[in-house]
Backbone bond lengths (Angstrom), bond angles and torsions (degrees), N, CA, C in turn:
res aa  C-N    CA-C-N  psi(-1)  N-CA   C-N-CA  omega(-1)  CA-C   N-CA-C  phi
1 M - - - 1.457 - - 1.525 109.55 -
2 Y 1.322 116.09 137.15 1.451 120.79 176.26 1.521 110.12 -75.86
3 R 1.338 116.00 143.20 1.454 121.62 176.69 1.521 108.78 -133.86
4 F 1.314 116.38 145.80 1.456 120.08 175.81 1.518 108.87 -142.70
5 D 1.333 115.81 152.63 1.460 121.64 -169.15 1.515 114.47 -99.98
6 S 1.307 118.39 -18.60 1.456 119.33 -176.48 1.516 109.80 -152.65
7 A 1.325 115.32 167.36 1.464 120.37 178.90 1.516 111.20 -61.83
8 A 1.323 117.01 -25.82 1.463 120.44 -179.74 1.523 111.78 -64.29
9 D 1.323 116.31 -21.07 1.467 120.06 -179.39 1.526 112.77 -90.44
10 D 1.326 117.53 -1.96 1.460 120.64 -174.26 1.522 113.03 -57.79
11 E 1.324 116.95 -47.91 1.462 119.16 -176.40 1.520 111.08 -67.21
12 K 1.323 115.95 -40.80 1.462 119.29 177.81 1.529 110.05 -60.32
13 Y 1.314 116.66 -43.81 1.461 120.90 178.77 1.525 111.23 -62.19
14 F 1.339 115.39 -44.14 1.464 120.05 -178.65 1.519 110.85 -56.34
15 W 1.319 117.13 -48.65 1.456 119.69 -177.12 1.524 112.09 -72.21
16 R 1.309 118.28 -31.31 1.462 119.76 174.21 1.527 110.19 -64.13
17 L 1.324 116.13 -39.05 1.460 119.77 179.14 1.526 110.83 -66.78
18 M 1.331 117.03 -47.89 1.464 120.98 -178.27 1.526 111.66 -63.52
19 Q 1.318 116.08 -46.83 1.462 120.67 -172.93 1.523 112.98 -87.26
20 G 1.318 117.16 -12.35 1.457 119.89 -177.44 1.517 114.30 -91.57
21 R 1.327 117.22 -15.35 1.464 119.62 -179.53 1.521 110.71 -65.65
22 R 1.311 116.43 140.11 1.461 122.27 178.36 1.526 109.76 -132.86
23 S 1.325 115.43 158.06 1.467 120.45 170.84 1.525 107.38 -85.90
24 I 1.324 115.75 103.68 1.462 122.14 -175.77 1.525 109.50 -97.29
25 R 1.330 115.62 131.73 1.464 120.25 -176.18 1.526 113.43 -118.68
26 R 1.325 117.40 -5.94 1.470 120.46 176.86 1.525 108.15 -126.10
27 Y 1.337 115.19 133.77 1.457 120.39 -172.43 1.525 111.87 -129.31
28 Q 1.326 114.74 156.23 1.451 121.18 170.16 1.533 109.00 -72.58
29 T 1.329 115.85 167.04 1.466 120.02 -177.95 1.530 112.71 -83.23
30 Q 1.309 117.82 -6.39 1.465 122.49 -177.79 1.527 111.40 -61.37
31 P 1.325 118.40 127.79 1.469 120.20 178.47 1.524 111.80 -72.45
32 I 1.315 115.69 160.66 1.460 121.61 177.47 1.526 108.08 -98.25
33 P 1.324 118.48 124.72 1.467 119.72 179.03 1.526 111.46 -58.24
34 R 1.319 117.15 141.32 1.456 121.49 -179.75 1.537 112.47 -56.45
35 P 1.350 119.55 -43.11 1.472 118.56 178.63 1.528 113.15 -59.44
36 L 1.339 116.67 -33.09 1.459 119.18 178.46 1.527 110.61 -70.13
37 L 1.313 117.22 -41.01 1.467 120.06 176.10 1.527 110.72 -61.02
38 E 1.315 116.41 -40.66 1.462 119.80 178.69 1.526 111.00 -65.03
39 R 1.329 116.46 -36.93 1.464 120.12 178.52 1.525 110.41 -64.60
40 I 1.315 116.66 -42.59 1.459 121.29 -179.91 1.528 110.76 -65.62
41 L 1.320 116.89 -40.99 1.462 120.52 178.06 1.526 111.47 -67.60
42 T 1.321 116.45 -31.74 1.463 119.48 175.40 1.520 110.46 -63.21
43 A 1.327 116.27 -40.20 1.469 119.42 175.52 1.523 110.42 -61.04
44 A 1.330 116.29 -38.97 1.467 120.23 -178.96 1.521 111.71 -61.04
45 I 1.321 117.34 -43.65 1.465 119.20 -173.43 1.523 113.05 -78.23
46 W 1.339 116.86 -2.59 1.462 119.82 174.36 1.521 111.95 -92.99
47 A 1.321 117.09 12.25 1.468 120.61 174.89 1.527 109.77 -72.23
48 P 1.330 117.68 156.60 1.462 119.81 172.77 1.527 110.33 -69.28
49 S 1.327 116.04 153.74 1.463 119.71 178.39 1.519 109.93 -146.94
50 A 1.326 115.52 154.50 1.461 121.48 179.66 1.525 110.23 -60.71
51 H 1.319 116.76 129.69 1.473 124.04 -177.95 1.532 112.63 57.83
52 N 1.325 116.96 10.32 1.475 122.10 -172.66 1.530 111.54 56.73
53 R 1.345 116.46 35.08 1.472 120.64 -178.70 1.532 112.16 -85.15
54 Q 1.324 116.87 -14.51 1.473 121.31 176.21 1.539 111.34 51.78
55 P 1.341 117.36 63.24 1.464 121.22 -172.76 1.522 114.37 -78.98
56 W 1.329 117.19 0.86 1.462 120.17 -178.58 1.524 111.42 -73.30
57 R 1.323 114.62 148.19 1.455 122.80 172.13 1.528 106.66 -137.47
58 F 1.330 116.92 144.52 1.461 120.59 -177.34 1.524 110.78 -129.79
59 C 1.313 115.25 137.58 1.466 122.22 171.25 1.524 107.38 -118.43
60 V 1.331 116.64 119.52 1.464 121.72 -179.03 1.522 108.77 -97.75
61 I 1.316 116.17 129.28 1.463 122.10 -176.56 1.520 108.41 -115.88
62 E 1.327 115.90 115.89 1.463 121.31 -179.73 1.526 112.65 -114.45
63 S 1.327 118.56 -31.57 1.461 120.97 -173.96 1.525 111.35 -74.40
64 E 1.324 114.53 143.58 1.462 119.81 179.41 1.523 110.82 -63.89
65 A 1.331 116.70 -36.06 1.463 120.14 -179.32 1.521 111.18 -62.88
66 S 1.321 116.59 -41.49 1.469 119.85 -179.95 1.521 111.31 -69.02
67 K 1.331 116.67 -38.30 1.471 119.89 177.30 1.525 110.10 -61.70
68 L 1.332 116.14 -45.98 1.462 120.32 -179.34 1.523 111.30 -63.95
69 A 1.323 116.27 -42.38 1.465 119.57 -179.37 1.518 111.09 -63.89
70 L 1.331 116.53 -43.82 1.460 120.25 -179.59 1.519 111.15 -66.07
71 S 1.336 116.56 -46.89 1.461 120.00 -179.84 1.522 111.24 -62.95
72 G 1.323 116.27 -41.26 1.455 119.79 -179.29 1.515 112.61 -64.28
73 A 1.324 116.64 -43.79 1.467 120.37 -178.78 1.521 111.42 -67.86
74 M 1.327 116.67 -43.80 1.463 119.24 178.70 1.522 110.64 -67.32
75 G 1.334 116.57 -38.10 1.452 120.03 -179.97 1.515 112.49 -63.74
76 E 1.334 116.85 -40.39 1.463 120.46 179.26 1.524 111.08 -64.70
77 R 1.311 115.80 -41.19 1.468 119.58 177.48 1.529 110.58 -64.76
78 W 1.324 116.58 -39.62 1.462 120.59 -179.97 1.522 110.52 -66.03
79 R 1.327 116.74 -38.78 1.464 119.89 176.25 1.525 110.78 -56.05
80 R 1.325 115.99 -46.79 1.462 119.64 -178.84 1.531 111.04 -63.55
81 D 1.313 116.83 -42.75 1.465 120.30 -179.40 1.526 111.36 -65.24
82 L 1.332 116.50 -43.97 1.464 119.70 179.86 1.523 111.11 -66.30
83 S 1.321 116.10 -37.00 1.463 119.71 177.21 1.522 110.64 -63.80
84 A 1.335 116.46 -40.23 1.467 120.65 177.09 1.521 111.44 -65.36
85 D 1.340 116.41 -25.64 1.465 121.40 176.46 1.523 112.21 -83.47
86 N 1.351 116.37 3.34 1.471 122.95 179.98 1.522 112.92 66.44
87 A 1.334 117.16 29.41 1.464 120.25 174.20 1.529 109.21 -71.32
88 Q 1.321 116.56 149.87 1.454 121.29 179.31 1.530 110.08 -69.35
89 P 1.339 117.65 143.05 1.473 120.68 -178.33 1.523 113.32 -53.31
90 G 1.329 117.04 -41.27 1.459 119.63 179.45 1.515 112.59 -63.39
91 V 1.326 115.89 -39.03 1.467 120.94 178.21 1.523 110.13 -66.31
92 I 1.325 115.91 -41.51 1.465 120.57 -179.98 1.524 110.67 -59.74
93 E 1.333 115.81 -51.03 1.463 119.23 -176.66 1.522 111.63 -65.12
94 K 1.315 117.67 -35.43 1.466 120.21 178.80 1.520 110.86 -64.90
95 R 1.328 116.65 -44.99 1.464 120.20 -178.32 1.523 111.21 -66.89
96 V 1.335 116.50 -41.08 1.463 120.06 179.08 1.528 110.48 -66.03
97 A 1.327 117.04 -39.21 1.467 120.69 -179.74 1.525 111.50 -65.27
98 I 1.331 117.04 -39.65 1.467 120.60 178.11 1.521 110.24 -63.06
99 S 1.327 116.03 -45.46 1.461 120.06 178.90 1.527 111.12 -62.10
100 H 1.326 116.86 -42.57 1.463 121.49 179.58 1.523 110.85 -60.37
101 A 1.329 116.70 -44.10 1.465 120.53 -179.27 1.523 111.37 -63.60
102 R 1.319 116.70 -39.24 1.462 120.23 -179.36 1.526 111.38 -67.10
103 I 1.320 116.11 -40.23 1.462 119.87 -177.33 1.524 111.29 -73.64
104 T 1.320 117.29 -48.82 1.463 120.22 -176.24 1.519 112.43 -76.88
105 G 1.329 117.65 -18.67 1.462 120.67 -179.79 1.509 114.15 -84.25
106 A 1.319 117.59 -8.51 1.465 121.30 179.89 1.526 110.26 -81.10
107 A 1.329 115.87 148.05 1.464 119.97 177.54 1.520 111.04 -69.15
108 A 1.313 115.92 -34.47 1.469 120.86 179.19 1.516 108.87 -150.72
109 L 1.317 115.35 153.54 1.460 122.42 175.83 1.520 108.16 -121.79
110 V 1.310 115.35 145.50 1.461 120.23 173.83 1.523 107.86 -125.97
111 V 1.313 116.58 115.48 1.460 121.06 172.72 1.522 107.39 -91.15
112 A 1.319 115.91 120.08 1.464 121.08 177.35 1.523 108.62 -98.03
113 A 1.304 115.51 131.63 1.463 121.34 -178.09 1.522 110.15 -128.97
114 V 1.320 114.60 161.16 1.463 122.31 176.63 1.525 108.52 -107.67
115 S 1.312 115.68 138.83 1.462 121.39 171.46 1.521 108.85 -124.65
116 L 1.322 116.11 133.26 1.465 121.11 179.84 1.528 112.48 -96.68
117 E 1.314 116.84 10.25 1.465 120.44 -173.21 1.523 113.33 -58.22
118 E 1.338 116.91 -36.55 1.463 119.78 -178.65 1.526 113.07 -103.37
119 M 1.332 117.02 2.86 1.460 119.75 -178.93 1.530 110.29 -81.81
120 D 1.331 116.06 161.72 1.462 120.51 179.95 1.527 110.63 -69.40
121 V 1.323 116.13 151.48 1.466 122.48 -179.77 1.524 108.75 -116.23
122 Y 1.346 115.35 131.82 1.462 120.95 -179.78 1.523 110.18 -124.81
123 A 1.320 115.37 155.58 1.465 120.33 179.49 1.521 112.12 -81.85
124 D 1.340 117.38 -26.46 1.464 120.11 -175.72 1.524 110.48 -97.41
125 P 1.343 116.33 148.30 1.468 120.67 -175.79 1.525 113.95 -67.26
126 Q 1.322 118.16 -31.67 1.459 119.47 -177.18 1.527 111.44 -63.60
127 R 1.317 116.57 -49.04 1.459 119.13 179.80 1.530 111.59 -71.80
128 S 1.320 116.88 -31.44 1.462 119.83 176.63 1.523 110.68 -63.42
129 E 1.334 116.11 -42.33 1.462 119.92 177.98 1.524 110.70 -65.13
130 A 1.333 116.65 -40.05 1.462 120.03 178.51 1.529 110.74 -62.00
131 E 1.321 116.53 -40.08 1.465 120.52 179.51 1.525 110.77 -64.98
132 W 1.333 115.83 -40.70 1.464 120.73 176.11 1.527 110.60 -61.16
133 L 1.320 116.92 -46.74 1.459 120.18 -179.94 1.520 111.61 -62.87
134 M 1.321 117.43 -36.92 1.462 120.20 177.43 1.525 111.08 -62.32
135 A 1.327 116.15 -38.78 1.463 119.90 178.60 1.525 111.12 -67.52
136 V 1.337 116.45 -41.21 1.464 120.77 177.86 1.524 110.49 -63.90
137 Q 1.332 116.77 -45.32 1.456 120.42 178.92 1.526 111.09 -60.76
138 S 1.315 116.50 -41.62 1.465 120.38 179.49 1.525 110.98 -61.30
139 T 1.324 116.28 -42.39 1.460 120.62 179.92 1.519 111.14 -67.20
140 A 1.326 117.02 -36.91 1.462 120.38 176.76 1.526 111.06 -63.59
141 L 1.333 116.84 -38.92 1.462 120.05 176.98 1.527 110.59 -62.46
142 A 1.323 116.75 -40.68 1.461 120.31 177.82 1.526 111.05 -62.79
143 C 1.327 116.34 -38.61 1.464 120.44 179.20 1.525 111.44 -66.47
144 Q 1.327 117.40 -36.42 1.458 119.46 176.08 1.528 110.38 -63.92
145 N 1.327 116.89 -42.71 1.465 119.44 174.92 1.523 110.75 -57.05
146 L 1.326 115.54 -43.67 1.461 120.81 -179.27 1.524 111.24 -60.37
147 L 1.319 116.69 -46.46 1.463 120.75 -178.36 1.523 111.79 -65.64
148 L 1.323 116.99 -39.73 1.463 119.91 178.73 1.525 110.88 -68.57
149 A 1.325 117.07 -39.03 1.461 119.92 177.21 1.527 110.59 -64.47
150 A 1.326 116.66 -41.77 1.464 120.15 177.26 1.522 110.33 -58.93
151 H 1.311 116.93 -44.12 1.461 121.10 178.96 1.523 110.67 -62.94
152 H 1.317 117.11 -41.90 1.462 121.50 178.58 1.525 111.38 -57.08
153 Y 1.324 116.39 -39.44 1.460 120.76 -177.07 1.531 113.43 -89.88
154 G 1.320 117.15 13.46 1.453 120.61 174.68 1.510 115.30 85.27
155 L 1.315 117.35 12.81 1.461 121.45 177.94 1.521 110.57 -98.77
156 G 1.316 115.51 157.41 1.451 121.14 170.57 1.512 109.30 -103.85
157 G 1.306 116.31 158.28 1.455 120.96 178.59 1.509 110.76 -150.94
158 C 1.316 115.90 158.23 1.462 120.40 177.26 1.524 109.39 -145.50
159 W 1.306 114.81 131.24 1.473 123.21 179.33 1.520 108.43 -85.63
160 M 1.328 117.52 122.63 1.458 122.43 177.20 1.526 108.56 -121.61
161 C 1.320 116.80 130.95 1.470 121.46 -175.28 1.522 113.58 -93.57
162 A 1.317 118.25 8.25 1.465 121.58 -175.51 1.527 114.23 -52.05
163 P 1.349 120.14 -38.46 1.470 118.68 -179.03 1.522 114.49 -58.87
164 L 1.331 117.61 -23.74 1.463 119.80 177.87 1.524 111.87 -61.84
165 F 1.331 116.43 -30.33 1.460 120.95 -176.99 1.534 112.27 -86.34
166 V 1.330 116.62 -22.40 1.470 119.94 -176.71 1.534 110.47 -137.11
167 P 1.321 118.21 54.25 1.475 119.52 -175.42 1.523 113.42 -60.86
168 D 1.333 117.19 -39.08 1.462 119.67 -179.26 1.526 111.34 -66.41
169 T 1.332 116.02 -37.19 1.463 120.33 178.07 1.519 110.70 -63.69
170 V 1.321 116.73 -46.86 1.465 121.27 179.89 1.526 110.41 -62.88
171 R 1.322 115.99 -45.05 1.466 120.17 -179.36 1.531 110.97 -61.72
172 G 1.328 116.32 -41.41 1.454 119.96 -178.38 1.517 113.28 -69.32
173 I 1.321 117.40 -46.81 1.465 121.18 -178.53 1.521 111.39 -61.87
174 L 1.336 116.55 -39.84 1.468 120.97 -176.97 1.523 112.89 -91.80
175 N 1.326 116.47 -0.19 1.470 121.11 -179.72 1.529 111.17 54.80
176 L 1.316 115.78 49.25 1.457 121.17 179.52 1.526 110.27 -84.51
177 P 1.317 117.72 155.00 1.468 120.05 176.10 1.528 111.52 -59.83
178 E 1.314 116.19 149.59 1.461 120.97 -179.43 1.526 112.15 -61.42
179 T 1.323 116.45 -23.97 1.468 120.33 -178.85 1.521 112.93 -80.29
180 W 1.327 117.52 -5.70 1.468 121.46 178.65 1.528 108.81 -90.46
181 H 1.317 116.39 127.69 1.462 122.50 178.56 1.534 108.72 -112.57
182 P 1.352 117.96 99.63 1.463 121.02 -175.72 1.528 112.29 -58.79
183 Q 1.330 115.50 134.78 1.455 121.97 -177.39 1.520 113.46 -116.31
184 T 1.313 116.46 -41.23 1.459 119.15 -174.74 1.518 110.45 -152.55
185 L 1.313 114.86 158.68 1.457 122.75 175.69 1.524 106.86 -121.30
186 I 1.320 117.00 119.30 1.462 121.39 -179.54 1.522 108.53 -107.64
187 T 1.326 116.44 120.94 1.456 120.94 174.80 1.521 108.53 -87.33
188 L 1.326 116.16 144.11 1.462 121.87 -179.33 1.523 110.15 -136.51
189 G 1.318 116.22 147.95 1.454 120.96 176.31 1.514 110.61 172.05
190 Y 1.325 115.14 174.40 1.462 119.63 175.44 1.527 107.95 -79.57
191 P 1.330 118.14 126.16 1.470 121.19 -170.63 1.525 113.63 -60.29
192 A 1.323 115.27 140.15 1.462 122.32 171.99 1.521 109.75 -114.35
193 E 1.328 116.69 17.00 1.458 122.01 177.98 1.523 108.51 -153.38
194 T 1.318 115.14 158.67 1.462 121.39 173.15 1.516 108.10 -120.61
195 K 1.314 115.63 151.12 1.460 119.76 -176.29 1.513 110.46 -140.90
196 E 1.319 114.26 152.36 1.458 121.28 169.76 1.523 107.43 -111.15
197 K 1.298 116.15 156.12 1.457 119.16 176.98 1.513 109.17 -147.55
198 E 1.317 114.92 159.75 1.454 121.21 -179.94 1.520 109.16 -126.54
199 R 1.305 115.17 161.22 1.453 121.37 173.47 1.520 108.62 -129.50
200 L 1.324 115.56 143.66 1.458 119.78 175.81 1.521 109.23 -65.23
201 P 1.332 117.41 154.35 1.466 120.16 179.49 1.524 111.48 -56.53
202 L 1.313 116.01 143.58 1.457 121.80 -178.59 1.520 111.74 -53.77
203 G 1.325 116.45 -39.07 1.455 121.11 -177.09 1.512 114.36 -62.54
204 E 1.344 117.30 -20.35 1.465 120.76 179.50 1.527 112.96 -83.76
205 R 1.320 116.73 -7.01 1.461 119.94 -176.29 1.528 113.58 -127.95
206 V 1.326 117.60 3.77 1.465 120.61 -175.03 1.520 110.36 -129.85
207 L 1.326 116.46 135.39 1.463 122.79 170.46 1.520 108.64 -112.21
208 W 1.312 116.01 139.96 1.465 121.49 176.81 1.519 108.55 -112.54
209 R 1.295 117.63 132.94 1.462 121.67 -179.26 1.522 110.48 -127.13
């Protein structure tokens, strides 16, 4: 956890937090205390959201049985999809095994989902799609808060988009409400690896008008 002694350290802390976060894929076996998970999720729900409707929903997975069931079901579906893509059997099994290790090796998993229950309803497809995208964007903002909070408290995390490809599988295995649309799977745990990362120069990604 980052600590600072005075307001003068605020900016330094802010940039250490932003630039220090990494996508961590290997974790120690130490469990995450429930109060800490609740604190991190509290940070998530303080993200901005479209119309302030807060369309995010979270399912926290701590039990080994649930991790295995989720990884197994998603892995089987991925095998079928990769086979349909004519991937080589060895490649398929390697990719599925890597995903399985990442999911089951985490101390906790957070499935983030979107719910449209409180979002506006329109008759035309253009505005309906915009409303859906606003809900997805809002949930992504909440996930960024979650990842930064995890980093602040000394945890590692990694954003995995696998639920987008198998939403029905994820919903069924976890017995989620039909109104929940799974978007991402975030692994959490105490890091067992360190990483460096780079960013392209600002000028390559920004236009000024």
